[in-house]
C-alpha angles and dihedrals in degrees: 000000000000117000129225090260091058092054092046091049091053090045091050092049092050091048093049092048088051092047092049089050092051093048100040107033125086100196109094093212091055089048089052091050090049090053088054089049089055090050090051090051090054090049090052090053092050092051092046093051090045092050096049096043109090120208125219094271093057095255125114116270107246098191093103092049091053089051089054090061090057091047090051090050091052090045091055090054090046091053092052093049094040094051090047089054092047091051091048091050091049092050092049099042106020090226138091097195113115095214090061092052099076099145138022093231117101 
């Protein structure tokens, strides 16, 4: 059975891959996907801590897992708004490269 350290190692790797993608990539869609990867890594940490924390009655404490549902709900709204912004930027500038989007003026 995997330990808490195994889950945290995977979460850390996912988060660092996402962070590297945000810092190094130029394509705004890839940057957006890397931000979602970082959010998923945080969710994995929350679920892992929730699973390995035992409450007073001997059962796992599910508070962190309930928090993940709220984070996923906020992430769904973020995806909708983020993709709308990306589409609007593409229509205005005809590019999805972040280095060419230096100002918000058209």
